Every structure is written in structure tokens, then in C-alpha cells.
C-alpha positions as CSV (number, residue, x, y, z in Angstrom):
1,X,0.2,-7.1,8.1
2,X,-0.6,-3.5,9.0
3,X,-2.8,-1.4,6.7
4,X,-3.5,2.3,7.2
5,X,-7.3,1.8,6.9
6,X,-7.9,5.5,6.5
7,X,-5.3,6.6,4.0
8,X,-4.4,3.4,2.2
9,X,-7.6,1.9,0.8
10,X,-5.8,-0.4,-1.6
11,X,-4.1,-2.2,1.3
12,X,-7.3,-2.2,3.2
13,X,-9.1,-3.9,0.3
14,X,-6.3,-6.4,-0.1
15,X,-6.7,-7.3,3.6
16,X,-10.5,-7.6,3.4
17,X,-10.3,-9.6,0.2
18,X,-8.1,-12.1,1.9
19,X,-10.7,-12.8,4.6
20,X,-13.1,-15.7,4.5
21,X,-15.8,-13.9,6.5
22,X,-16.2,-10.3,7.7
23,X,-18.3,-9.4,10.8
24,X,-18.7,-5.7,11.1
25,X,-21.1,-2.8,11.8
26,X,-22.2,-1.0,8.7
27,X,-18.9,0.9,8.3
28,X,-16.8,1.7,5.2
29,X,-14.9,-1.6,5.8
30,X,-18.1,-3.6,5.6
31,X,-19.1,-1.8,2.4
32,X,-15.8,-2.4,0.8
33,X,-15.8,-6.1,1.8
34,X,-19.3,-6.4,0.3
35,X,-18.1,-4.7,-2.9
36,X,-15.3,-7.2,-3.1
37,X,-17.8,-10.1,-2.8
38,X,-16.4,-11.2,0.6
39,X,-19.2,-12.8,2.7
40,X,-20.1,-10.1,5.3
41,X,-22.2,-10.2,8.4
42,X,-23.2,-6.6,9.0
43,X,-25.0,-5.8,12.2
44,X,-27.5,-3.0,12.2
45,X,-29.5,-1.5,15.1
46,X,-33.1,-2.8,15.5
47,X,-34.5,0.6,14.6
48,X,-32.6,0.9,11.3
49,X,-34.5,2.3,8.4
50,X,-33.9,-0.8,6.2
51,X,-35.9,-2.8,8.7
52,X,-39.0,-1.0,7.4
53,X,-38.4,-2.4,3.9
54,X,-39.5,-5.8,2.9
55,X,-36.0,-7.2,2.8
56,X,-32.7,-6.4,4.5
57,X,-31.0,-7.8,1.4
58,X,-29.3,-5.3,-0.9
59,X,-29.3,-6.5,-4.5
60,X,-25.8,-5.2,-5.4
61,X,-24.3,-6.8,-2.3
62,X,-25.5,-10.4,-2.5
63,X,-22.8,-11.6,-0.1
64,X,-24.1,-9.5,2.8
65,X,-26.3,-10.8,5.6
66,X,-27.7,-8.3,8.1
67,X,-28.0,-9.1,11.7
68,X,-30.3,-6.9,13.8
69,X,-29.2,-6.0,17.3
70,X,-30.0,-3.8,20.3
71,X,-27.3,-1.2,20.3
72,X,-27.5,-1.0,24.1
73,X,-27.0,-4.7,24.6
74,X,-23.8,-5.9,22.8
75,X,-23.5,-9.2,24.8
76,X,-26.6,-10.5,23.1
77,X,-25.2,-9.7,19.6
78,X,-21.9,-11.4,20.4
79,X,-23.6,-14.5,21.9
80,X,-26.0,-14.7,18.9
81,X,-23.0,-14.7,16.5
82,X,-21.1,-17.2,18.5
83,X,-24.2,-19.5,18.9
84,X,-24.8,-19.4,15.1
85,X,-21.2,-19.3,13.8
86,X,-21.5,-22.7,12.1
87,X,-24.6,-21.5,10.2
88,X,-22.8,-18.3,9.2
89,X,-19.7,-20.2,8.0
90,X,-21.9,-22.6,5.9
91,X,-23.8,-19.5,4.5
92,X,-20.5,-17.8,3.6
93,X,-19.3,-20.9,1.8
94,X,-22.5,-20.9,-0.3
95,X,-22.5,-17.2,-1.3
96,X,-19.0,-17.0,-2.5
97,X,-17.4,-18.5,-5.6
98,X,-13.8,-18.0,-4.5
99,X,-13.4,-21.6,-3.2
100,X,-12.3,-20.2,0.1
């Protein structure tokens, strides 16, 4: 399935909505997945302004989990996701009501 992710947002949303878990930087795709209620792991740089707030959780996106990372060391991020993938899958099954 190919979706023009820039000019065909309906197909992009259909594709995202069919996923069990999205892993993405804080792009429009991650925001759309969050709006659809798809469990989303969104990685943000360690110096991100949300880090200064009490919580990284956004109330209107309860199915988003933020992962901080060093933007200059992607291997650490990838390894951290792979090392914790079972935890993330368990979390994603708990935050969705779609019986995925």
C-alpha cells in the first residue's frame, strides 16, 4: 500500500490507523497517529522544552509515550527501543481499546 503522505492525508491516516504501534520523531505522522488513538512512541531530543515541564504526557494524546534521546547518538535510541520492545508492546496493548 502506497500513500502520498504529503498530499493524501486520508490515506496516510488509514495507514497509521491500521498500525499496532507507531515509533516516530515528533512529526506530523506521529501527531496524526496520536490523534487517531494509535499507541505512539515519540522520541524527542534531551533538551526538548517539554522536559522542563513536570510531565512529558500530553492530556489530549493519552496513547503517546515520549522517549528522550541524544540527537547525536542514534544508536543508543535504537538499542534502547529494541531492548525494551516487549515493555512497549505491553504498554501499547494497555492504552488502546481497539483489541489490536
